[in-house]
PDBQT receptor file of N, H, CA, C and O in Angstrom, charges set to zero:
ATOM      1  N   MET A   1       0.821  -1.196   0.000  1.00  0.00    +0.000 N 
ATOM      2  CA  MET A   1       0.000   0.000   0.000  1.00  0.00    +0.000 C 
ATOM      3  C   MET A   1       0.864   1.258   0.000  1.00  0.00    +0.000 C 
ATOM      4  O   MET A   1       0.525   2.237  -0.666  1.00  0.00    +0.000 OA
ATOM      5  N   ALA A   2       1.983   1.247   0.742  1.00  0.00    +0.000 N 
ATOM      6  H   ALA A   2       2.259   0.452   1.283  1.00  0.00    +0.000 HD
ATOM      7  CA  ALA A   2       2.864   2.418   0.781  1.00  0.00    +0.000 C 
ATOM      8  C   ALA A   2       3.362   2.766  -0.617  1.00  0.00    +0.000 C 
ATOM      9  O   ALA A   2       3.443   3.941  -0.974  1.00  0.00    +0.000 OA
ATOM     10  N   GLN A   3       3.694   1.754  -1.407  1.00  0.00    +0.000 N 
ATOM     11  H   GLN A   3       3.629   0.799  -1.117  1.00  0.00    +0.000 HD
ATOM     12  CA  GLN A   3       4.191   2.006  -2.761  1.00  0.00    +0.000 C 
ATOM     13  C   GLN A   3       3.124   2.696  -3.608  1.00  0.00    +0.000 C 
ATOM     14  O   GLN A   3       3.436   3.587  -4.398  1.00  0.00    +0.000 OA
ATOM     15  N   ARG A   4       1.874   2.289  -3.446  1.00  0.00    +0.000 N 
ATOM     16  H   ARG A   4       1.621   1.565  -2.804  1.00  0.00    +0.000 HD
ATOM     17  CA  ARG A   4       0.777   2.919  -4.194  1.00  0.00    +0.000 C 
ATOM     18  C   ARG A   4       0.631   4.384  -3.802  1.00  0.00    +0.000 C 
ATOM     19  O   ARG A   4       0.438   5.244  -4.662  1.00  0.00    +0.000 OA
ATOM     20  N   TYR A   5       0.723   4.672  -2.495  1.00  0.00    +0.000 N 
ATOM     21  H   TYR A   5       0.880   3.974  -1.796  1.00  0.00    +0.000 HD
ATOM     22  CA  TYR A   5       0.642   6.058  -2.024  1.00  0.00    +0.000 C 
ATOM     23  C   TYR A   5       1.801   6.884  -2.569  1.00  0.00    +0.000 C 
ATOM     24  O   TYR A   5       1.601   7.998  -3.052  1.00  0.00    +0.000 OA
ATOM     25  N   GLU A   6       3.014   6.337  -2.491  1.00  0.00    +0.000 N 
ATOM     26  H   GLU A   6       3.176   5.432  -2.098  1.00  0.00    +0.000 HD
ATOM     27  CA  GLU A   6       4.187   7.065  -2.977  1.00  0.00    +0.000 C 
ATOM     28  C   GLU A   6       4.060   7.372  -4.462  1.00  0.00    +0.000 C 
ATOM     29  O   GLU A   6       4.382   8.479  -4.893  1.00  0.00    +0.000 OA
ATOM     30  N   GLN A   7       3.599   6.412  -5.243  1.00  0.00    +0.000 N 
ATOM     31  H   GLN A   7       3.338   5.513  -4.892  1.00  0.00    +0.000 HD
ATOM     32  CA  GLN A   7       3.431   6.634  -6.687  1.00  0.00    +0.000 C 
ATOM     33  C   GLN A   7       2.430   7.753  -6.951  1.00  0.00    +0.000 C 
ATOM     34  O   GLN A   7       2.645   8.584  -7.833  1.00  0.00    +0.000 OA
ATOM     35  N   LYS A   8       1.347   7.776  -6.199  1.00  0.00    +0.000 N 
ATOM     36  H   LYS A   8       1.172   7.100  -5.483  1.00  0.00    +0.000 HD
ATOM     37  CA  LYS A   8       0.316   8.805  -6.403  1.00  0.00    +0.000 C 
ATOM     38  C   LYS A   8       0.854  10.190  -6.018  1.00  0.00    +0.000 C 
ATOM     39  O   LYS A   8       0.604  11.166  -6.726  1.00  0.00    +0.000 OA
ATOM     40  N   ILE A   9       1.583  10.280  -4.912  1.00  0.00    +0.000 N 
ATOM     41  H   ILE A   9       1.786   9.487  -4.337  1.00  0.00    +0.000 HD
ATOM     42  CA  ILE A   9       2.156  11.563  -4.497  1.00  0.00    +0.000 C 
ATOM     43  C   ILE A   9       3.160  12.050  -5.535  1.00  0.00    +0.000 C 
ATOM     44  O   ILE A   9       3.174  13.234  -5.873  1.00  0.00    +0.000 OA
ATOM     45  N   GLU A  10       4.001  11.150  -6.045  1.00  0.00    +0.000 N 
ATOM     46  H   GLU A  10       3.990  10.188  -5.770  1.00  0.00    +0.000 HD
ATOM     47  CA  GLU A  10       4.971  11.528  -7.071  1.00  0.00    +0.000 C 
ATOM     48  C   GLU A  10       4.269  11.981  -8.344  1.00  0.00    +0.000 C 
ATOM     49  O   GLU A  10       4.719  12.920  -9.002  1.00  0.00    +0.000 OA
ATOM     50  N   GLU A  11       3.185  11.329  -8.691  1.00  0.00    +0.000 N 
ATOM     51  H   GLU A  11       2.819  10.566  -8.157  1.00  0.00    +0.000 HD
ATOM     52  CA  GLU A  11       2.405  11.707  -9.885  1.00  0.00    +0.000 C 
ATOM     53  C   GLU A  11       1.784  13.098  -9.703  1.00  0.00    +0.000 C 
ATOM     54  O   GLU A  11       1.803  13.917 -10.622  1.00  0.00    +0.000 OA
ATOM     55  N   LEU A  12       1.242  13.351  -8.529  1.00  0.00    +0.000 N 
ATOM     56  H   LEU A  12       1.227  12.686  -7.782  1.00  0.00    +0.000 HD
ATOM     57  CA  LEU A  12       0.552  14.618  -8.281  1.00  0.00    +0.000 C 
ATOM     58  C   LEU A  12       1.502  15.798  -8.089  1.00  0.00    +0.000 C 
ATOM     59  O   LEU A  12       1.186  16.916  -8.497  1.00  0.00    +0.000 OA
ATOM     60  N   THR A  13       2.660  15.562  -7.474  1.00  0.00    +0.000 N 
ATOM     61  H   THR A  13       2.917  14.654  -7.143  1.00  0.00    +0.000 HD
ATOM     62  CA  THR A  13       3.573  16.662  -7.139  1.00  0.00    +0.000 C 
ATOM     63  C   THR A  13       4.743  16.809  -8.092  1.00  0.00    +0.000 C 
ATOM     64  O   THR A  13       5.415  17.841  -8.095  1.00  0.00    +0.000 OA
ATOM     65  N   HIS A  14       4.997  15.783  -8.904  1.00  0.00    +0.000 N 
ATOM     66  H   HIS A  14       4.452  14.945  -8.901  1.00  0.00    +0.000 HD
ATOM     67  CA  HIS A  14       6.174  15.763  -9.781  1.00  0.00    +0.000 C 
ATOM     68  C   HIS A  14       7.468  15.840  -8.968  1.00  0.00    +0.000 C 
ATOM     69  O   HIS A  14       8.468  16.392  -9.427  1.00  0.00    +0.000 OA
ATOM     70  N   ARG A  15       7.438  15.286  -7.770  1.00  0.00    +0.000 N 
ATOM     71  H   ARG A  15       6.626  14.837  -7.396  1.00  0.00    +0.000 HD
ATOM     72  CA  ARG A  15       8.592  15.202  -6.873  1.00  0.00    +0.000 C 
ATOM     73  C   ARG A  15       8.803  13.751  -6.484  1.00  0.00    +0.000 C 
ATOM     74  O   ARG A  15       7.862  12.958  -6.495  1.00  0.00    +0.000 OA
ATOM     75  N   LYS A  16      10.045  13.400  -6.136  1.00  0.00    +0.000 N 
ATOM     76  H   LYS A  16      10.810  14.044  -6.127  1.00  0.00    +0.000 HD
ATOM     77  CA  LYS A  16      10.350  12.050  -5.688  1.00  0.00    +0.000 C 
ATOM     78  C   LYS A  16      10.106  11.962  -4.184  1.00  0.00    +0.000 C 
ATOM     79  O   LYS A  16      10.554  12.823  -3.426  1.00  0.00    +0.000 OA
ATOM     80  N   VAL A  17       9.398  10.926  -3.757  1.00  0.00    +0.000 N 
ATOM     81  H   VAL A  17       9.034  10.227  -4.373  1.00  0.00    +0.000 HD
ATOM     82  CA  VAL A  17       9.170  10.693  -2.337  1.00  0.00    +0.000 C 
ATOM     83  C   VAL A  17      10.436  10.078  -1.745  1.00  0.00    +0.000 C 
ATOM     84  O   VAL A  17      10.895   9.025  -2.186  1.00  0.00    +0.000 OA
ATOM     85  N   LEU A  18      10.990  10.754  -0.739  1.00  0.00    +0.000 N 
ATOM     86  H   LEU A  18      10.617  11.610  -0.381  1.00  0.00    +0.000 HD
ATOM     87  CA  LEU A  18      12.195  10.271  -0.077  1.00  0.00    +0.000 C 
ATOM     88  C   LEU A  18      11.853   9.383   1.122  1.00  0.00    +0.000 C 
ATOM     89  O   LEU A  18      12.579   8.438   1.429  1.00  0.00    +0.000 OA
ATOM     90  N   ALA A  19      10.753   9.690   1.787  1.00  0.00    +0.000 N 
ATOM     91  H   ALA A  19      10.163  10.458   1.537  1.00  0.00    +0.000 HD
ATOM     92  CA  ALA A  19      10.336   8.908   2.955  1.00  0.00    +0.000 C 
ATOM     93  C   ALA A  19       8.838   9.049   3.138  1.00  0.00    +0.000 C 
ATOM     94  O   ALA A  19       8.246  10.069   2.787  1.00  0.00    +0.000 OA
ATOM     95  N   PHE A  20       8.239   8.013   3.689  1.00  0.00    +0.000 N 
ATOM     96  H   PHE A  20       8.721   7.184   3.974  1.00  0.00    +0.000 HD
ATOM     97  CA  PHE A  20       6.799   7.986   3.940  1.00  0.00    +0.000 C 
ATOM     98  C   PHE A  20       6.583   7.482   5.360  1.00  0.00    +0.000 C 
ATOM     99  O   PHE A  20       7.047   6.398   5.714  1.00  0.00    +0.000 OA
ATOM    100  N   LEU A  21       5.881   8.262   6.174  1.00  0.00    +0.000 N 
ATOM    101  H   LEU A  21       5.504   9.143   5.886  1.00  0.00    +0.000 HD
ATOM    102  CA  LEU A  21       5.586   7.878   7.543  1.00  0.00    +0.000 C 
ATOM    103  C   LEU A  21       4.076   7.748   7.702  1.00  0.00    +0.000 C 
ATOM    104  O   LEU A  21       3.316   8.578   7.203  1.00  0.00    +0.000 OA
ATOM    105  N   SER A  22       3.653   6.705   8.396  1.00  0.00    +0.000 N 
ATOM    106  H   SER A  22       4.271   6.031   8.801  1.00  0.00    +0.000 HD
ATOM    107  CA  SER A  22       2.243   6.484   8.641  1.00  0.00    +0.000 C 
ATOM    108  C   SER A  22       2.052   6.196  10.123  1.00  0.00    +0.000 C 
ATOM    109  O   SER A  22       2.754   5.362  10.694  1.00  0.00    +0.000 OA
ATOM    110  N   GLN A  23       1.107   6.882  10.739  1.00  0.00    +0.000 N 
ATOM    111  H   GLN A  23       0.536   7.559  10.274  1.00  0.00    +0.000 HD
ATOM    112  CA  GLN A  23       0.879   6.708  12.171  1.00  0.00    +0.000 C 
ATOM    113  C   GLN A  23      -0.616   6.765  12.452  1.00  0.00    +0.000 C 
ATOM    114  O   GLN A  23      -1.332   7.602  11.902  1.00  0.00    +0.000 OA
ATOM    115  N   ALA A  24      -1.072   5.877  13.303  1.00  0.00    +0.000 N 
ATOM    116  H   ALA A  24      -0.491   5.197  13.750  1.00  0.00    +0.000 HD
ATOM    117  CA  ALA A  24      -2.480   5.876  13.730  1.00  0.00    +0.000 C 
ATOM    118  C   ALA A  24      -2.522   6.015  15.242  1.00  0.00    +0.000 C 
ATOM    119  O   ALA A  24      -1.684   5.459  15.951  1.00  0.00    +0.000 OA
ATOM    120  N   HIS A  25      -3.501   6.759  15.726  1.00  0.00    +0.000 N 
ATOM    121  H   HIS A  25      -4.182   7.211  15.150  1.00  0.00    +0.000 HD
ATOM    122  CA  HIS A  25      -3.671   6.975  17.161  1.00  0.00    +0.000 C 
ATOM    123  C   HIS A  25      -5.137   6.715  17.492  1.00  0.00    +0.000 C 
ATOM    124  O   HIS A  25      -6.036   7.101  16.745  1.00  0.00    +0.000 OA
ATOM    125  N   VAL A  26      -5.355   6.061  18.610  1.00  0.00    +0.000 N 
ATOM    126  H   VAL A  26      -4.625   5.747  19.217  1.00  0.00    +0.000 HD
ATOM    127  CA  VAL A  26      -6.723   5.779  19.057  1.00  0.00    +0.000 C 
ATOM    128  C   VAL A  26      -7.045   6.690  20.239  1.00  0.00    +0.000 C 
ATOM    129  O   VAL A  26      -6.240   6.835  21.159  1.00  0.00    +0.000 OA
ATOM    130  N   GLU A  27      -8.213   7.293  20.204  1.00  0.00    +0.000 N 
ATOM    131  H   GLU A  27      -8.866   7.175  19.456  1.00  0.00    +0.000 HD
ATOM    132  CA  GLU A  27      -8.720   8.140  21.287  1.00  0.00    +0.000 C 
ATOM    133  C   GLU A  27      -7.839   9.346  21.531  1.00  0.00    +0.000 C 
ATOM    134  O   GLU A  27      -7.028   9.309  22.457  1.00  0.00    +0.000 OA
ATOM    135  N   PRO A  28      -7.946  10.380  20.781  1.00  0.00    +0.000 N 
ATOM    136  CA  PRO A  28      -8.871  10.529  19.668  1.00  0.00    +0.000 C 
ATOM    137  C   PRO A  28      -8.370   9.786  18.429  1.00  0.00    +0.000 C 
ATOM    138  O   PRO A  28      -7.177   9.523  18.272  1.00  0.00    +0.000 OA
ATOM    139  N   ASP A  29      -9.308   9.465  17.573  1.00  0.00    +0.000 N 
ATOM    140  H   ASP A  29     -10.277   9.679  17.701  1.00  0.00    +0.000 HD
ATOM    141  CA  ASP A  29      -9.020   8.701  16.361  1.00  0.00    +0.000 C 
ATOM    142  C   ASP A  29      -8.348   9.616  15.332  1.00  0.00    +0.000 C 
ATOM    143  O   ASP A  29      -8.998  10.451  14.703  1.00  0.00    +0.000 OA
ATOM    144  N   ILE A  30      -7.045   9.441  15.177  1.00  0.00    +0.000 N 
ATOM    145  H   ILE A  30      -6.516   8.762  15.687  1.00  0.00    +0.000 HD
ATOM    146  CA  ILE A  30      -6.268  10.281  14.259  1.00  0.00    +0.000 C 
ATOM    147  C   ILE A  30      -5.370   9.378  13.430  1.00  0.00    +0.000 C 
ATOM    148  O   ILE A  30      -4.732   8.468  13.958  1.00  0.00    +0.000 OA
ATOM    149  N   THR A  31      -5.324   9.634  12.130  1.00  0.00    +0.000 N 
ATOM    150  H   THR A  31      -5.842  10.373  11.701  1.00  0.00    +0.000 HD
ATOM    151  CA  THR A  31      -4.395   8.932  11.244  1.00  0.00    +0.000 C 
ATOM    152  C   THR A  31      -3.614   9.977  10.466  1.00  0.00    +0.000 C 
ATOM    153  O   THR A  31      -4.189  10.930   9.939  1.00  0.00    +0.000 OA
ATOM    154  N   MET A  32      -2.287   9.791  10.395  1.00  0.00    +0.000 N 
ATOM    155  H   MET A  32      -1.820   9.017  10.823  1.00  0.00    +0.000 HD
ATOM    156  CA  MET A  32      -1.431  10.723   9.659  1.00  0.00    +0.000 C 
ATOM    157  C   MET A  32      -0.633   9.966   8.615  1.00  0.00    +0.000 C 
ATOM    158  O   MET A  32      -0.102   8.888   8.883  1.00  0.00    +0.000 OA
ATOM    159  N   GLU A  33      -0.555  10.531   7.445  1.00  0.00    +0.000 N 
ATOM    160  H   GLU A  33      -0.986  11.407   7.228  1.00  0.00    +0.000 HD
ATOM    161  CA  GLU A  33       0.298  10.027   6.370  1.00  0.00    +0.000 C 
ATOM    162  C   GLU A  33       1.197  11.196   5.989  1.00  0.00    +0.000 C 
ATOM    163  O   GLU A  33       0.709  12.221   5.513  1.00  0.00    +0.000 OA
ATOM    164  N   ILE A  34       2.497  11.057   6.192  1.00  0.00    +0.000 N 
ATOM    165  H   ILE A  34       2.894  10.225   6.579  1.00  0.00    +0.000 HD
ATOM    166  CA  ILE A  34       3.438  12.153   5.961  1.00  0.00    +0.000 C 
ATOM    167  C   ILE A  34       4.422  11.730   4.881  1.00  0.00    +0.000 C 
ATOM    168  O   ILE A  34       5.017  10.654   4.952  1.00  0.00    +0.000 OA
ATOM    169  N   PHE A  35       4.585  12.584   3.889  1.00  0.00    +0.000 N 
ATOM    170  H   PHE A  35       4.102  13.457   3.831  1.00  0.00    +0.000 HD
ATOM    171  CA  PHE A  35       5.497  12.315   2.777  1.00  0.00    +0.000 C 
ATOM    172  C   PHE A  35       6.589  13.367   2.769  1.00  0.00    +0.000 C 
ATOM    173  O   PHE A  35       6.299  14.563   2.799  1.00  0.00    +0.000 OA
ATOM    174  N   PHE A  36       7.846  12.936   2.728  1.00  0.00    +0.000 N 
ATOM    175  H   PHE A  36       8.082  11.964   2.703  1.00  0.00    +0.000 HD
ATOM    176  CA  PHE A  36       8.974  13.830   2.572  1.00  0.00    +0.000 C 
ATOM    177  C   PHE A  36       9.413  13.721   1.120  1.00  0.00    +0.000 C 
ATOM    178  O   PHE A  36       9.721  12.635   0.631  1.00  0.00    +0.000 OA
ATOM    179  N   VAL A  37       9.436  14.867   0.435  1.00  0.00    +0.000 N 
ATOM    180  H   VAL A  37       9.186  15.750   0.832  1.00  0.00    +0.000 HD
ATOM    181  CA  VAL A  37       9.765  14.877  -0.986  1.00  0.00    +0.000 C 
ATOM    182  C   VAL A  37      11.084  15.610  -1.217  1.00  0.00    +0.000 C 
ATOM    183  O   VAL A  37      11.595  16.285  -0.324  1.00  0.00    +0.000 OA
ATOM    184  N   ASP A  38      11.625  15.470  -2.423  1.00  0.00    +0.000 N 
ATOM    185  H   ASP A  38      11.210  14.921  -3.148  1.00  0.00    +0.000 HD
ATOM    186  CA  ASP A  38      12.968  15.956  -2.723  1.00  0.00    +0.000 C 
ATOM    187  C   ASP A  38      13.068  17.449  -3.021  1.00  0.00    +0.000 C 
ATOM    188  O   ASP A  38      14.119  17.904  -3.473  1.00  0.00    +0.000 OA
ATOM    189  N   GLY A  39      12.044  18.201  -2.790  1.00  0.00    +0.000 N 
ATOM    190  H   GLY A  39      11.190  17.831  -2.423  1.00  0.00    +0.000 HD
ATOM    191  CA  GLY A  39      12.098  19.647  -2.997  1.00  0.00    +0.000 C 
ATOM    192  C   GLY A  39      10.815  20.299  -2.539  1.00  0.00    +0.000 C 
ATOM    193  O   GLY A  39       9.821  19.615  -2.297  1.00  0.00    +0.000 OA
ATOM    194  N   PRO A  40      10.824  21.626  -2.417  1.00  0.00    +0.000 N 
ATOM    195  CA  PRO A  40       9.612  22.332  -1.995  1.00  0.00    +0.000 C 
ATOM    196  C   PRO A  40       8.510  22.219  -3.042  1.00  0.00    +0.000 C 
ATOM    197  O   PRO A  40       8.781  22.091  -4.236  1.00  0.00    +0.000 OA
ATOM    198  N   LEU A  41       7.283  22.267  -2.584  1.00  0.00    +0.000 N 
ATOM    199  H   LEU A  41       7.063  22.370  -1.614  1.00  0.00    +0.000 HD
ATOM    200  CA  LEU A  41       6.129  22.230  -3.476  1.00  0.00    +0.000 C 
ATOM    201  C   LEU A  41       5.657  23.646  -3.726  1.00  0.00    +0.000 C 
ATOM    202  O   LEU A  41       5.496  24.427  -2.788  1.00  0.00    +0.000 OA
ATOM    203  N   GLU A  42       5.438  23.974  -4.961  1.00  0.00    +0.000 N 
ATOM    204  H   GLU A  42       5.568  23.340  -5.723  1.00  0.00    +0.000 HD
ATOM    205  CA  GLU A  42       4.970  25.308  -5.341  1.00  0.00    +0.000 C 
ATOM    206  C   GLU A  42       3.675  25.632  -4.606  1.00  0.00    +0.000 C 
ATOM    207  O   GLU A  42       2.743  24.828  -4.587  1.00  0.00    +0.000 OA
ATOM    208  N   GLY A  43       3.625  26.806  -4.007  1.00  0.00    +0.000 N 
ATOM    209  H   GLY A  43       4.381  27.460  -4.022  1.00  0.00    +0.000 HD
ATOM    210  CA  GLY A  43       2.425  27.235  -3.301  1.00  0.00    +0.000 C 
ATOM    211  C   GLY A  43       2.416  26.850  -1.831  1.00  0.00    +0.000 C 
ATOM    212  O   GLY A  43       1.490  27.215  -1.107  1.00  0.00    +0.000 OA
ATOM    213  N   PHE A  44       3.428  26.120  -1.375  1.00  0.00    +0.000 N 
ATOM    214  H   PHE A  44       4.180  25.823  -1.963  1.00  0.00    +0.000 HD
ATOM    215  CA  PHE A  44       3.517  25.742   0.025  1.00  0.00    +0.000 C 
ATOM    216  C   PHE A  44       4.782  26.349   0.606  1.00  0.00    +0.000 C 
ATOM    217  O   PHE A  44       5.795  26.452  -0.084  1.00  0.00    +0.000 OA
ATOM    218  N   GLY A  45       4.731  26.750   1.862  1.00  0.00    +0.000 N 
ATOM    219  H   GLY A  45       3.908  26.666   2.423  1.00  0.00    +0.000 HD
ATOM    220  CA  GLY A  45       5.895  27.347   2.509  1.00  0.00    +0.000 C 
ATOM    221  C   GLY A  45       6.997  26.326   2.715  1.00  0.00    +0.000 C 
ATOM    222  O   GLY A  45       6.736  25.146   2.951  1.00  0.00    +0.000 OA
ATOM    223  N   ALA A  46       8.212  26.789   2.624  1.00  0.00    +0.000 N 
ATOM    224  H   ALA A  46       8.424  27.748   2.433  1.00  0.00    +0.000 HD
ATOM    225  CA  ALA A  46       9.377  25.946   2.886  1.00  0.00    +0.000 C 
ATOM    226  C   ALA A  46      10.416  26.796   3.591  1.00  0.00    +0.000 C 
ATOM    227  O   ALA A  46      10.569  27.981   3.295  1.00  0.00    +0.000 OA
ATOM    228  N   VAL A  47      11.117  26.192   4.512  1.00  0.00    +0.000 N 
ATOM    229  H   VAL A  47      10.992  25.229   4.753  1.00  0.00    +0.000 HD
ATOM    230  CA  VAL A  47      12.132  26.905   5.261  1.00  0.00    +0.000 C 
ATOM    231  C   VAL A  47      13.453  26.174   5.097  1.00  0.00    +0.000 C 
ATOM    232  O   VAL A  47      13.521  24.955   5.253  1.00  0.00    +0.000 OA
ATOM    233  N   GLU A  48      14.489  26.914   4.785  1.00  0.00    +0.000 N 
ATOM    234  H   GLU A  48      14.434  27.905   4.659  1.00  0.00    +0.000 HD
ATOM    235  CA  GLU A  48      15.826  26.341   4.734  1.00  0.00    +0.000 C 
ATOM    236  C   GLU A  48      16.591  26.898   5.926  1.00  0.00    +0.000 C 
ATOM    237  O   GLU A  48      16.749  28.111   6.056  1.00  0.00    +0.000 OA
ATOM    238  N   ILE A  49      17.061  26.020   6.787  1.00  0.00    +0.000 N 
ATOM    239  H   ILE A  49      16.932  25.034   6.681  1.00  0.00    +0.000 HD
ATOM    240  CA  ILE A  49      17.782  26.437   7.978  1.00  0.00    +0.000 C 
ATOM    241  C   ILE A  49      19.280  26.383   7.675  1.00  0.00    +0.000 C 
ATOM    242  O   ILE A  49      19.813  25.349   7.272  1.00  0.00    +0.000 OA
ATOM    243  N   THR A  50      19.935  27.507   7.876  1.00  0.00    +0.000 N 
ATOM    244  H   THR A  50      19.502  28.347   8.204  1.00  0.00    +0.000 HD
ATOM    245  CA  THR A  50      21.381  27.574   7.638  1.00  0.00    +0.000 C 
ATOM    246  C   THR A  50      22.055  28.121   8.888  1.00  0.00    +0.000 C 
ATOM    247  O   THR A  50      21.401  28.669   9.774  1.00  0.00    +0.000 OA
ATOM    248  N   GLU A  51      23.344  27.967   8.942  1.00  0.00    +0.000 N 
ATOM    249  H   GLU A  51      23.875  27.521   8.222  1.00  0.00    +0.000 HD
ATOM    250  CA  GLU A  51      24.109  28.512  10.055  1.00  0.00    +0.000 C 
ATOM    251  C   GLU A  51      24.133  30.034   9.954  1.00  0.00    +0.000 C 
ATOM    252  O   GLU A  51      24.206  30.575   8.851  1.00  0.00    +0.000 OA
ATOM    253  N   PRO A  52      24.073  30.736  11.096  1.00  0.00    +0.000 N 
ATOM    254  CA  PRO A  52      24.147  32.210  11.042  1.00  0.00    +0.000 C 
ATOM    255  C   PRO A  52      25.518  32.657  10.573  1.00  0.00    +0.000 C 
ATOM    256  O   PRO A  52      26.507  31.941  10.731  1.00  0.00    +0.000 OA
ATOM    257  N   GLU A  53      25.566  33.849   9.995  1.00  0.00    +0.000 N 
ATOM    258  H   GLU A  53      24.763  34.430   9.867  1.00  0.00    +0.000 HD
ATOM    259  CA  GLU A  53      26.836  34.409   9.540  1.00  0.00    +0.000 C 
ATOM    260  C   GLU A  53      27.718  34.696  10.740  1.00  0.00    +0.000 C 
ATOM    261  O   GLU A  53      27.231  35.096  11.797  1.00  0.00    +0.000 OA
ATOM    262  N   THR A  54      29.008  34.494  10.576  1.00  0.00    +0.000 N 
ATOM    263  H   THR A  54      29.404  34.169   9.717  1.00  0.00    +0.000 HD
ATOM    264  CA  THR A  54      29.948  34.728  11.676  1.00  0.00    +0.000 C 
ATOM    265  C   THR A  54      30.966  35.794  11.289  1.00  0.00    +0.000 C 
ATOM    266  O   THR A  54      32.174  35.595  11.415  1.00  0.00    +0.000 OA
ATOM    267  N   ASP A  55      30.454  36.937  10.812  1.00  0.00    +0.000 N 
ATOM    268  H   ASP A  55      29.472  37.098  10.709  1.00  0.00    +0.000 HD
ATOM    269  CA  ASP A  55      31.354  38.018  10.394  1.00  0.00    +0.000 C 
ATOM    270  C   ASP A  55      31.722  38.942  11.553  1.00  0.00    +0.000 C 
ATOM    271  O   ASP A  55      32.510  39.871  11.377  1.00  0.00    +0.000 OA
ATOM    272  N   GLY A  56      31.154  38.692  12.742  1.00  0.00    +0.000 N 
ATOM    273  H   GLY A  56      30.514  37.937  12.885  1.00  0.00    +0.000 HD
ATOM    274  CA  GLY A  56      31.481  39.504  13.908  1.00  0.00    +0.000 C 
ATOM    275  C   GLY A  56      30.711  40.798  14.001  1.00  0.00    +0.000 C 
ATOM    276  O   GLY A  56      30.898  41.545  14.962  1.00  0.00    +0.000 OA
ATOM    277  N   SER A  57      29.843  41.098  13.033  1.00  0.00    +0.000 N 
ATOM    278  H   SER A  57      29.691  40.491  12.253  1.00  0.00    +0.000 HD
ATOM    279  CA  SER A  57      29.140  42.389  13.050  1.00  0.00    +0.000 C 
ATOM    280  C   SER A  57      28.195  42.508  14.227  1.00  0.00    +0.000 C 
ATOM    281  O   SER A  57      28.050  43.605  14.766  1.00  0.00    +0.000 OA
ATOM    282  N   SER A  58      27.545  41.436  14.656  1.00  0.00    +0.000 N 
ATOM    283  H   SER A  58      27.663  40.545  14.218  1.00  0.00    +0.000 HD
ATOM    284  CA  SER A  58      26.621  41.530  15.776  1.00  0.00    +0.000 C 
ATOM    285  C   SER A  58      27.374  41.793  17.082  1.00  0.00    +0.000 C 
ATOM    286  O   SER A  58      26.875  42.519  17.942  1.00  0.00    +0.000 OA
ATOM    287  N   ALA A  59      28.564  41.213  17.241  1.00  0.00    +0.000 N 
ATOM    288  H   ALA A  59      28.969  40.624  16.542  1.00  0.00    +0.000 HD
ATOM    289  CA  ALA A  59      29.363  41.455  18.429  1.00  0.00    +0.000 C 
ATOM    290  C   ALA A  59      29.836  42.907  18.461  1.00  0.00    +0.000 C 
ATOM    291  O   ALA A  59      29.833  43.537  19.519  1.00  0.00    +0.000 OA
ATOM    292  N   ALA A  60      30.237  43.433  17.320  1.00  0.00    +0.000 N 
ATOM    293  H   ALA A  60      30.240  42.921  16.461  1.00  0.00    +0.000 HD
ATOM    294  CA  ALA A  60      30.708  44.821  17.246  1.00  0.00    +0.000 C 
ATOM    295  C   ALA A  60      29.559  45.777  17.581  1.00  0.00    +0.000 C 
ATOM    296  O   ALA A  60      29.761  46.764  18.288  1.00  0.00    +0.000 OA
ATOM    297  N   ASN A  61      28.364  45.491  17.079  1.00  0.00    +0.000 N 
ATOM    298  H   ASN A  61      28.200  44.689  16.504  1.00  0.00    +0.000 HD
ATOM    299  CA  ASN A  61      27.213  46.351  17.334  1.00  0.00    +0.000 C 
ATOM    300  C   ASN A  61      26.848  46.351  18.806  1.00  0.00    +0.000 C 
ATOM    301  O   ASN A  61      26.457  47.393  19.332  1.00  0.00    +0.000 OA
ATOM    302  N   SER A  62      26.960  45.228  19.484  1.00  0.00    +0.000 N 
ATOM    303  H   SER A  62      27.278  44.382  19.057  1.00  0.00    +0.000 HD
ATOM    304  CA  SER A  62      26.562  45.185  20.885  1.00  0.00    +0.000 C 
ATOM    305  C   SER A  62      27.550  45.952  21.764  1.00  0.00    +0.000 C 
ATOM    306  O   SER A  62      27.162  46.461  22.816  1.00  0.00    +0.000 OA
ATOM    307  N   ARG A  63      28.828  46.046  21.352  1.00  0.00    +0.000 N 
ATOM    308  H   ARG A  63      29.143  45.633  20.497  1.00  0.00    +0.000 HD
ATOM    309  CA  ARG A  63      29.818  46.803  22.132  1.00  0.00    +0.000 C 
ATOM    310  C   ARG A  63      29.609  48.314  21.985  1.00  0.00    +0.000 C 
ATOM    311  O   ARG A  63      29.949  49.072  22.894  1.00  0.00    +0.000 OA
ATOM    312  N   GLU A  64      29.053  48.760  20.851  1.00  0.00    +0.000 N 
ATOM    313  H   GLU A  64      28.777  48.144  20.113  1.00  0.00    +0.000 HD
ATOM    314  CA  GLU A  64      28.869  50.190  20.602  1.00  0.00    +0.000 C 
ATOM    315  C   GLU A  64      27.721  50.760  21.422  1.00  0.00    +0.000 C 
ATOM    316  O   GLU A  64      27.702  51.967  21.663  1.00  0.00    +0.000 OA
ATOM    317  N   SER A  65      26.779  49.964  21.853  1.00  0.00    +0.000 N 
ATOM    318  H   SER A  65      26.795  48.983  21.657  1.00  0.00    +0.000 HD
ATOM    319  CA  SER A  65      25.597  50.469  22.569  1.00  0.00    +0.000 C 
ATOM    320  C   SER A  65      25.907  50.962  23.947  1.00  0.00    +0.000 C 
ATOM    321  O   SER A  65      25.008  51.412  24.658  1.00  0.00    +0.000 OA
TER     322      SER A  65
């Protein structure tokens, strides 16, 4: 069944599914299907987390105050 879901997501998004997670919870009755794809989807927010710059400008600014 996972393969069928992955194929459908790839068909709909034109992205490759890298991972698929499925979880069910009882009381309350919740089911989640989560797909991780190889790039952001147009129209959906995406965040890229990078290391902060280390040029020393923030340290210099705090000493001037």
